[in-house]
C-alpha positions as a Markdown table, in Angstrom:
| # | Residue | x | y | z |
|---|---|---|---|---|
| 1 | Unk | -40.0 | -32.5 | 9.3 |
| 2 | Unk | -39.6 | -31.4 | 5.7 |
| 3 | Unk | -35.8 | -31.1 | 5.4 |
| 4 | Unk | -35.8 | -28.6 | 2.6 |
| 5 | Unk | -34.4 | -25.1 | 2.7 |
| 6 | Unk | -34.2 | -22.6 | -0.2 |
| 7 | Unk | -30.9 | -20.9 | -0.1 |
| 8 | Unk | -30.2 | -17.5 | -1.7 |
| 9 | Unk | -26.6 | -16.2 | -1.6 |
| 10 | Unk | -23.7 | -15.2 | -3.8 |
| 11 | Unk | -22.1 | -18.5 | -4.7 |
| 12 | Unk | -20.2 | -17.5 | -7.8 |
| 13 | Unk | -19.5 | -20.1 | -10.6 |
| 14 | Unk | -19.3 | -23.5 | -9.0 |
| 15 | Unk | -16.9 | -24.6 | -11.7 |
| 16 | Unk | -14.4 | -22.1 | -10.4 |
| 17 | Unk | -12.7 | -21.6 | -7.0 |
| 18 | Unk | -14.6 | -19.2 | -4.8 |
| 19 | Unk | -13.8 | -15.5 | -5.2 |
| 20 | Unk | -13.2 | -14.1 | -1.7 |
| 21 | Unk | -14.4 | -15.1 | 1.7 |
| 22 | Unk | -18.1 | -14.4 | 1.0 |
| 23 | Unk | -18.5 | -17.0 | -1.7 |
| 24 | Unk | -16.4 | -19.4 | 0.3 |
| 25 | Unk | -18.6 | -19.0 | 3.3 |
| 26 | Unk | -21.8 | -19.5 | 1.2 |
| 27 | Unk | -20.5 | -22.7 | -0.3 |
| 28 | Unk | -19.3 | -24.1 | 3.0 |
| 29 | Unk | -22.7 | -23.4 | 4.5 |
| 30 | Unk | -24.4 | -25.1 | 1.5 |
| 31 | Unk | -22.2 | -28.2 | 1.9 |
| 32 | Unk | -22.9 | -28.3 | 5.6 |
| 33 | Unk | -26.7 | -28.2 | 5.1 |
| 34 | Unk | -26.5 | -31.0 | 2.5 |
| 35 | Unk | -24.3 | -33.0 | 4.8 |
| 36 | Unk | -27.1 | -32.7 | 7.4 |
| 37 | Unk | -29.4 | -34.3 | 4.9 |
| 38 | Unk | -31.2 | -31.1 | 3.9 |
| 39 | Unk | -32.4 | -30.7 | 0.3 |
| 40 | Unk | -31.1 | -27.3 | -0.6 |
| 41 | Unk | -32.2 | -25.7 | -3.9 |
| 42 | Unk | -30.2 | -22.5 | -4.5 |
| 43 | Unk | -30.4 | -19.2 | -6.2 |
| 44 | Unk | -27.2 | -17.4 | -6.8 |
| 45 | Unk | -27.5 | -13.6 | -6.9 |
| 46 | Unk | -26.0 | -11.6 | -9.6 |
| 47 | Unk | -23.0 | -9.9 | -8.0 |
| 48 | Unk | -20.0 | -9.7 | -10.3 |
| 49 | Unk | -16.6 | -9.6 | -8.6 |
| 50 | Unk | -15.1 | -6.8 | -10.7 |
| 51 | Unk | -17.6 | -4.0 | -11.0 |
| 52 | Unk | -15.2 | -1.6 | -12.7 |
| 53 | Unk | -16.1 | -3.2 | -16.1 |
| 54 | Unk | -19.2 | -1.6 | -17.7 |
| 55 | Unk | -20.7 | -5.0 | -18.5 |
| 56 | Unk | -20.4 | -6.1 | -14.9 |
| 57 | Unk | -21.9 | -2.8 | -13.7 |
| 58 | Unk | -24.9 | -3.4 | -15.9 |
| 59 | Unk | -25.3 | -7.0 | -14.6 |
| 60 | Unk | -25.0 | -5.8 | -11.0 |
| 61 | Unk | -27.7 | -3.1 | -11.5 |
| 62 | Unk | -30.1 | -5.4 | -13.2 |
| 63 | Unk | -29.5 | -8.0 | -10.6 |
| 64 | Unk | -30.3 | -5.4 | -7.8 |
| 65 | Unk | -33.8 | -5.1 | -9.2 |
| 66 | Unk | -34.5 | -8.4 | -10.8 |
| 67 | Unk | -33.0 | -10.8 | -8.2 |
| 68 | Unk | -35.7 | -10.2 | -5.5 |
| 69 | Unk | -38.4 | -10.7 | -8.2 |
| 70 | Unk | -36.9 | -13.9 | -9.4 |
| 71 | Unk | -36.3 | -15.0 | -5.8 |
| 72 | Unk | -40.0 | -14.4 | -5.1 |
| 73 | Unk | -41.1 | -16.4 | -8.1 |
| 74 | Unk | -38.8 | -19.3 | -7.2 |
| 75 | Unk | -40.2 | -19.3 | -3.6 |
| 76 | Unk | -43.7 | -19.1 | -5.0 |
| 77 | Unk | -43.1 | -22.3 | -7.1 |
| 78 | Unk | -41.6 | -24.2 | -4.1 |
| 79 | Unk | -44.3 | -23.4 | -1.5 |
| 80 | Unk | -45.8 | -26.9 | -1.7 |
| 81 | Unk | -42.6 | -28.7 | -0.5 |
| 82 | Unk | -40.3 | -26.1 | 1.2 |
| 83 | Unk | -40.9 | -24.7 | 4.7 |
| 84 | Unk | -37.9 | -22.4 | 5.1 |
| 85 | Unk | -35.7 | -20.0 | 3.2 |
| 86 | Unk | -32.1 | -19.0 | 4.1 |
| 87 | Unk | -30.8 | -15.7 | 2.8 |
| 88 | Unk | -27.2 | -14.6 | 3.1 |
| 89 | Unk | -26.7 | -10.9 | 3.4 |
| 90 | Unk | -24.1 | -8.2 | 4.2 |
| 91 | Unk | -26.4 | -5.2 | 4.7 |
| 92 | Unk | -24.8 | -1.9 | 3.9 |
| 93 | Unk | -25.7 | -0.5 | 0.4 |
| 94 | Unk | -27.6 | -3.8 | -0.3 |
| 95 | Unk | -30.1 | -3.2 | 2.6 |
| 96 | Unk | -33.0 | -2.2 | 0.3 |
| 97 | Unk | -32.4 | -5.4 | -1.7 |
| 98 | Unk | -32.1 | -7.5 | 1.4 |
| 99 | Unk | -35.4 | -6.2 | 2.8 |
| 100 | Unk | -37.2 | -7.0 | -0.5 |
| 101 | Unk | -35.8 | -10.6 | -0.3 |
| 102 | Unk | -36.8 | -11.0 | 3.3 |
| 103 | Unk | -40.3 | -9.6 | 2.6 |
| 104 | Unk | -40.7 | -12.0 | -0.3 |
| 105 | Unk | -40.1 | -14.9 | 1.9 |
| 106 | Unk | -42.4 | -13.7 | 4.7 |
| 107 | Unk | -45.3 | -12.9 | 2.4 |
| 108 | Unk | -45.2 | -16.5 | 1.1 |
| 109 | Unk | -45.2 | -17.9 | 4.6 |
| 110 | Unk | -41.7 | -19.3 | 4.8 |
| 111 | Unk | -39.7 | -19.6 | 8.0 |
| 112 | Unk | -37.2 | -16.9 | 7.2 |
| 113 | Unk | -33.6 | -17.2 | 8.2 |
| 114 | Unk | -30.9 | -14.7 | 7.3 |
| 115 | Unk | -27.2 | -15.2 | 7.7 |
| 116 | Unk | -25.6 | -11.9 | 8.4 |
| 117 | Unk | -22.1 | -12.5 | 7.1 |
| 118 | Unk | -19.0 | -10.3 | 6.9 |
| 119 | Unk | -17.9 | -7.7 | 9.4 |
| 120 | Unk | -18.8 | -4.0 | 9.8 |
| 121 | Unk | -22.6 | -4.4 | 10.3 |
| 122 | Unk | -22.4 | -2.6 | 13.7 |
| 123 | Unk | -20.4 | 0.3 | 12.3 |
| 124 | Unk | -22.7 | 0.6 | 9.3 |
| 125 | Unk | -25.7 | 0.8 | 11.6 |
| 126 | Unk | -24.2 | 3.3 | 14.0 |
| 127 | Unk | -22.9 | 5.5 | 11.2 |
| 128 | Unk | -25.9 | 5.0 | 8.8 |
| 129 | Unk | -28.7 | 7.3 | 8.0 |
| 130 | Unk | -32.1 | 7.2 | 9.7 |
| 131 | Unk | -33.5 | 5.6 | 6.6 |
| 132 | Unk | -30.9 | 2.9 | 6.6 |
| 133 | Unk | -31.4 | 2.1 | 10.3 |
| 134 | Unk | -35.2 | 2.0 | 9.7 |
| 135 | Unk | -34.7 | -0.6 | 6.9 |
| 136 | Unk | -32.3 | -2.6 | 9.0 |
| 137 | Unk | -34.7 | -2.8 | 11.9 |
| 138 | Unk | -37.6 | -3.8 | 9.8 |
| 139 | Unk | -35.6 | -6.5 | 8.1 |
| 140 | Unk | -34.3 | -8.0 | 11.4 |
| 141 | Unk | -37.8 | -7.9 | 13.0 |
| 142 | Unk | -39.4 | -9.8 | 10.1 |
| 143 | Unk | -37.0 | -12.8 | 10.3 |
| 144 | Unk | -37.6 | -15.9 | 12.3 |
| 145 | Unk | -33.9 | -16.4 | 13.0 |
| 146 | Unk | -30.8 | -14.3 | 12.4 |
| 147 | Unk | -27.6 | -16.3 | 12.1 |
| 148 | Unk | -24.4 | -14.3 | 12.7 |
| 149 | Unk | -20.9 | -14.8 | 11.5 |
| 150 | Unk | -19.5 | -12.6 | 14.3 |
| 151 | Unk | -20.3 | -12.5 | 18.0 |
| 152 | Unk | -20.1 | -8.7 | 18.1 |
| 153 | Unk | -23.3 | -8.4 | 16.0 |
| 154 | Unk | -25.5 | -10.4 | 18.5 |
| 155 | Unk | -25.9 | -7.3 | 20.7 |
| 156 | Unk | -26.9 | -5.2 | 17.6 |
| 157 | Unk | -29.7 | -7.6 | 16.6 |
| 158 | Unk | -31.0 | -7.8 | 20.2 |
| 159 | Unk | -31.0 | -4.0 | 20.3 |
| 160 | Unk | -33.3 | -3.6 | 17.3 |
| 161 | Unk | -35.5 | -6.7 | 17.5 |
| 162 | Unk | -36.7 | -9.7 | 19.5 |
| 163 | Unk | -35.7 | -12.1 | 16.8 |
| 164 | Unk | -33.7 | -15.2 | 17.9 |
| 165 | Unk | -30.0 | -15.1 | 17.1 |
| 166 | Unk | -27.5 | -17.8 | 16.5 |
| 167 | Unk | -23.7 | -17.6 | 16.4 |
| 168 | Unk | -22.6 | -19.3 | 13.1 |
| 169 | Unk | -18.9 | -18.7 | 12.7 |
| 170 | Unk | -16.7 | -20.0 | 9.9 |
| 171 | Unk | -15.0 | -23.3 | 10.4 |
| 172 | Unk | -12.1 | -25.5 | 9.4 |
| 173 | Unk | -13.2 | -28.3 | 7.1 |
| 174 | Unk | -13.0 | -31.9 | 8.1 |
| 175 | Unk | -9.6 | -33.4 | 7.1 |
| 176 | Unk | -7.8 | -30.1 | 7.0 |
| 177 | Unk | -6.8 | -29.5 | 10.6 |
| 178 | Unk | -4.6 | -32.0 | 12.6 |
| 179 | Unk | -6.2 | -33.9 | 15.5 |
| 180 | Unk | -3.1 | -33.3 | 17.6 |
| 181 | Unk | -1.0 | -30.2 | 18.1 |
| 182 | Unk | 2.0 | -30.3 | 15.7 |
| 183 | Unk | 5.4 | -30.1 | 17.2 |
| 184 | Unk | 7.1 | -26.8 | 16.1 |
| 185 | Unk | 10.8 | -26.3 | 15.1 |
| 186 | Unk | 13.0 | -25.3 | 18.1 |
| 187 | Unk | 15.9 | -23.8 | 16.1 |
| 188 | Unk | 14.0 | -21.0 | 14.2 |
| 189 | Unk | 10.9 | -18.8 | 14.5 |
| 190 | Unk | 8.7 | -19.0 | 11.4 |
| 191 | Unk | 6.2 | -16.3 | 10.6 |
| 192 | Unk | 3.6 | -16.7 | 7.8 |
| 193 | Unk | 0.9 | -14.7 | 6.0 |
| 194 | Unk | -1.4 | -16.5 | 3.6 |
| 195 | Unk | -4.5 | -15.1 | 1.9 |
| 196 | Unk | -5.4 | -12.3 | -0.4 |
| 197 | Unk | -2.4 | -10.0 | -1.3 |
| 198 | Unk | -4.2 | -6.7 | -1.2 |
| 199 | Unk | -3.8 | -3.3 | 0.5 |
| 200 | Unk | -6.6 | -3.9 | 3.0 |
| 201 | Unk | -4.7 | -6.9 | 4.4 |
| 202 | Unk | -1.6 | -4.7 | 5.1 |
| 203 | Unk | 0.9 | -7.2 | 3.8 |
| 204 | Unk | 3.5 | -4.3 | 3.6 |
| 205 | Unk | 3.0 | -3.9 | 7.4 |
| 206 | Unk | 3.8 | -7.6 | 7.8 |
| 207 | Unk | 7.1 | -7.0 | 6.0 |
| 208 | Unk | 7.8 | -4.0 | 8.2 |
| 209 | Unk | 7.3 | -6.1 | 11.3 |
| 210 | Unk | 9.4 | -9.0 | 10.0 |
| 211 | Unk | 12.3 | -6.7 | 9.0 |
| 212 | Unk | 12.2 | -5.0 | 12.4 |
| 213 | Unk | 12.3 | -8.4 | 14.2 |
| 214 | Unk | 15.2 | -9.6 | 12.0 |
| 215 | Unk | 17.3 | -6.8 | 13.5 |
| 216 | Unk | 16.8 | -8.3 | 16.9 |
| 217 | Unk | 16.7 | -12.1 | 16.2 |
| 218 | Unk | 18.9 | -14.1 | 13.8 |
| 219 | Unk | 16.8 | -17.2 | 13.4 |
| 220 | Unk | 13.6 | -15.9 | 11.7 |
| 221 | Unk | 11.9 | -16.8 | 8.5 |
| 222 | Unk | 8.9 | -15.3 | 6.7 |
| 223 | Unk | 6.6 | -17.1 | 4.2 |
| 224 | Unk | 4.0 | -15.1 | 2.2 |
| 225 | Unk | 1.4 | -17.1 | 0.3 |
| 226 | Unk | -1.0 | -15.5 | -2.1 |
| 227 | Unk | -1.7 | -14.5 | -5.7 |
| 228 | Unk | 1.0 | -12.5 | -7.6 |
| 229 | Unk | -1.5 | -10.7 | -9.7 |
| 230 | Unk | -2.3 | -7.1 | -9.4 |
| 231 | Unk | -0.5 | -3.8 | -8.7 |
| 232 | Unk | -0.3 | -4.3 | -4.9 |
| 233 | Unk | 1.1 | -7.8 | -5.2 |
| 234 | Unk | 3.7 | -6.6 | -7.6 |
| 235 | Unk | 4.7 | -3.9 | -5.2 |
| 236 | Unk | 5.1 | -6.5 | -2.4 |
| 237 | Unk | 7.2 | -8.7 | -4.6 |
| 238 | Unk | 9.4 | -5.8 | -5.7 |
| 239 | Unk | 9.9 | -4.8 | -2.0 |
| 240 | Unk | 10.9 | -8.4 | -1.2 |
| 241 | Unk | 13.4 | -8.5 | -4.0 |
| 242 | Unk | 15.3 | -5.5 | -2.6 |
| 243 | Unk | 14.9 | -6.3 | 1.1 |
| 244 | Unk | 18.1 | -6.7 | 3.1 |
| 245 | Unk | 16.5 | -9.9 | 4.5 |
| 246 | Unk | 15.2 | -11.4 | 1.3 |
| 247 | Unk | 17.1 | -14.6 | 1.9 |
| 248 | Unk | 14.9 | -15.2 | 4.9 |
| 249 | Unk | 11.6 | -14.7 | 2.9 |
| 250 | Unk | 9.8 | -17.3 | 0.9 |
| 251 | Unk | 7.2 | -16.0 | -1.6 |
| 252 | Unk | 4.6 | -18.6 | -2.9 |
| 253 | Unk | 1.5 | -18.3 | -5.0 |
| 254 | Unk | -1.8 | -19.9 | -3.8 |
| 255 | Unk | -1.4 | -23.5 | -2.8 |
| 256 | Unk | -3.7 | -26.6 | -2.8 |
| 257 | Unk | -4.8 | -27.4 | 0.8 |
| 258 | Unk | -2.6 | -30.5 | 0.9 |
| 259 | Unk | 0.5 | -28.5 | 0.3 |
| 260 | Unk | -0.6 | -25.7 | 2.6 |
| 261 | Unk | -1.1 | -28.2 | 5.4 |
| 262 | Unk | 2.6 | -29.3 | 5.2 |
| 263 | Unk | 3.8 | -25.6 | 5.4 |
| 264 | Unk | 1.5 | -24.7 | 8.3 |
| 265 | Unk | 2.8 | -27.6 | 10.5 |
| 266 | Unk | 6.2 | -25.8 | 10.9 |
| 267 | Unk | 4.9 | -22.2 | 11.4 |
| 268 | Unk | 5.0 | -20.3 | 14.7 |
| 269 | Unk | 3.2 | -17.0 | 14.1 |
| 270 | Unk | 0.5 | -15.8 | 11.7 |
| 271 | Unk | 0.6 | -12.0 | 11.1 |
| 272 | Unk | -2.8 | -10.6 | 10.2 |
| 273 | Unk | -2.9 | -6.8 | 10.6 |
| 274 | Unk | -6.1 | -6.5 | 8.5 |
| 275 | Unk | -7.8 | -3.2 | 7.9 |
| 276 | Unk | -10.4 | -4.7 | 5.6 |
| 277 | Unk | -13.7 | -2.7 | 6.4 |
| 278 | Unk | -15.9 | -5.8 | 6.0 |
| 279 | Unk | -13.4 | -8.4 | 7.4 |
| 280 | Unk | -15.5 | -11.3 | 8.6 |
| 281 | Unk | -14.5 | -14.6 | 10.2 |
| 282 | Unk | -11.3 | -15.2 | 8.3 |
| 283 | Unk | -10.8 | -18.7 | 6.8 |
| 284 | Unk | -7.0 | -18.2 | 6.9 |
| 285 | Unk | -7.0 | -17.2 | 10.6 |
| 286 | Unk | -9.1 | -20.3 | 11.5 |
| 287 | Unk | -6.7 | -22.5 | 9.5 |
| 288 | Unk | -3.6 | -21.0 | 11.1 |
| 289 | Unk | -4.9 | -21.4 | 14.6 |
| 290 | Unk | -6.0 | -25.0 | 13.9 |
| 291 | Unk | -2.2 | -25.8 | 13.5 |
| 292 | Unk | -1.3 | -24.1 | 16.8 |
| 293 | Unk | 0.1 | -21.1 | 15.0 |
| 294 | Unk | -0.2 | -18.0 | 17.2 |
| 295 | Unk | -2.1 | -15.2 | 15.4 |
| 296 | Unk | -1.1 | -11.6 | 16.0 |
| 297 | Unk | -4.0 | -9.6 | 14.7 |
| 298 | Unk | -5.5 | -6.1 | 14.4 |
| 299 | Unk | -8.6 | -5.1 | 16.4 |
| 300 | Unk | -10.6 | -5.0 | 13.2 |
| 301 | Unk | -14.2 | -6.3 | 13.4 |
| 302 | Unk | -14.4 | -10.0 | 14.6 |
| 303 | Unk | -10.7 | -10.7 | 14.9 |
| 304 | Unk | -10.4 | -10.1 | 18.7 |
| 305 | Unk | -13.5 | -12.3 | 19.3 |
| 306 | Unk | -12.0 | -15.1 | 17.2 |
| 307 | Unk | -8.6 | -15.1 | 19.0 |
| 308 | Unk | -10.1 | -14.4 | 22.4 |
| 309 | Unk | -6.8 | -13.3 | 23.9 |
| 310 | Unk | -6.2 | -9.5 | 24.2 |
| 311 | Unk | -2.5 | -10.1 | 24.4 |
| 312 | Unk | -2.5 | -11.1 | 20.7 |
| 313 | Unk | -4.4 | -8.0 | 19.5 |
| 314 | Unk | -2.9 | -4.7 | 18.3 |
| 315 | Unk | -5.2 | -1.7 | 18.5 |
| 316 | Unk | -3.2 | 0.3 | 15.9 |
| 317 | Unk | -1.3 | -0.3 | 12.7 |
| 318 | Unk | 2.2 | 0.7 | 14.0 |
| 319 | Unk | 4.8 | -2.0 | 13.3 |
| 320 | Unk | 6.2 | -1.7 | 16.8 |
| 321 | Unk | 2.9 | -2.8 | 18.3 |
| 322 | Unk | 3.1 | -6.1 | 16.5 |
| 323 | Unk | 6.8 | -6.5 | 17.1 |
| 324 | Unk | 6.3 | -6.1 | 20.8 |
| 325 | Unk | 3.6 | -8.7 | 20.9 |
| 326 | Unk | 5.9 | -11.3 | 19.2 |
| 327 | Unk | 8.9 | -10.2 | 21.3 |
| 328 | Unk | 7.0 | -10.7 | 24.5 |
| 329 | Unk | 6.0 | -14.2 | 23.5 |
| 330 | Unk | 9.5 | -15.2 | 22.5 |
| 331 | Unk | 11.4 | -13.6 | 25.4 |
| 332 | Unk | 9.0 | -14.8 | 28.1 |
| 333 | Unk | 9.0 | -18.4 | 26.9 |
| 334 | Unk | 5.2 | -18.7 | 26.7 |
| 335 | Unk | 5.0 | -19.8 | 23.1 |
| 336 | Unk | 4.0 | -23.5 | 23.8 |
| 337 | Unk | 1.2 | -22.6 | 26.2 |
| 338 | Unk | -0.3 | -20.0 | 23.7 |
| 339 | Unk | 0.1 | -22.4 | 20.8 |
| 340 | Unk | -1.9 | -25.0 | 22.7 |
| 341 | Unk | -4.5 | -22.4 | 23.6 |
| 342 | Unk | -5.1 | -21.5 | 19.9 |
| 343 | Unk | -5.2 | -25.1 | 18.8 |
| 344 | Unk | -7.8 | -25.9 | 21.5 |
| 345 | Unk | -9.8 | -22.8 | 20.7 |
| 346 | Unk | -10.4 | -24.1 | 17.1 |
| 347 | Unk | -10.9 | -27.7 | 18.2 |
| 348 | Unk | -13.6 | -26.6 | 20.7 |
| 349 | Unk | -15.4 | -23.9 | 18.6 |
| 350 | Unk | -14.5 | -23.7 | 15.0 |
| 351 | Unk | -14.4 | -27.2 | 13.5 |
| 352 | Unk | -16.8 | -28.5 | 11.0 |
| 353 | Unk | -18.3 | -31.1 | 13.3 |
| 354 | Unk | -18.9 | -28.6 | 16.1 |
| 355 | Unk | -20.6 | -26.1 | 13.8 |
| 356 | Unk | -22.7 | -28.7 | 12.0 |
| 357 | Unk | -24.0 | -30.0 | 15.4 |
| 358 | Unk | -24.9 | -26.5 | 16.6 |
| 359 | Unk | -26.5 | -25.7 | 13.2 |
| 360 | Unk | -28.6 | -28.8 | 13.1 |
| 361 | Unk | -30.0 | -28.1 | 16.6 |
| 362 | Unk | -30.9 | -24.5 | 15.8 |
| 363 | Unk | -32.6 | -25.3 | 12.5 |
| 364 | Unk | -34.6 | -28.1 | 14.1 |
| 365 | Unk | -35.9 | -25.6 | 16.7 |
| 366 | Unk | -36.7 | -22.9 | 14.1 |
| 367 | Unk | -38.2 | -24.9 | 11.3 |
């Protein structure tokens, strides 16, 4: 078998840390393919992170039209030694672009695989125009395999096509997660949020929940890890500075993985009331669960499927809903069993070795 796949995605500048979960997921998939001994030439699409700047808007618009053409030409030049192409997409407003890229691959006779990343695809399809649904159906039907970041999208693909589907969730990298469940402190309850500090992640709601819990329990501590740049982050920091419970709050900027691992070992709960419209399979959620930290999440997109325990999911954004979930766990003495459940969920489903084994089997069948 010719182990060579042409990979088209938004990788960003490889000399810089990934900007957001999309670039992180693209790079992880690239590294996984190379670890499986695939030769993977790449084409990074032109999708600037900050589109408010005029220069970046121009680059984005030019890329919208030129990227499919350049992608076609690169595929044309690689036909003699490449059998398959992998295209990472998010649908939505990019669907016409996505369809052009898929068609370019099919016209040239490649086994065409798309990785439908990020959340919200089902809502976009249900609420989209007839023209959008038409483009989406055509795109899915043309593919040889649709890999999906979230389980909830499997039914959507089966509804519109007969194309094979493959669940390809995010994973914890080898060497990050512990091999045994860490022992948690018994004299305190530690709550953490780490990730992007932005409005869509509802970090202010995390503070609401913590402050409410502090009125009922004395032995609580909150750690918030994330960038201090931006208006929302400044607002969060200002609120912490005037909080009645600020002595119980630790605020840190982004940490290297080695330092983050040390902090996660002692944490009990990960609060994640995300309302991000395209929330996918969160890296932070994976990493927290891999340390036996119990997540308390919103019902947004893939989060309930990742956690797989409805008792840990809030279906609204009221602080009391999250407070009650944590109170029930503490008061009923079920922390240890739930912690073990979350640890084992990652060990059995979301580790690098598990995902790579499943990926290799699916690619062998398809290519």
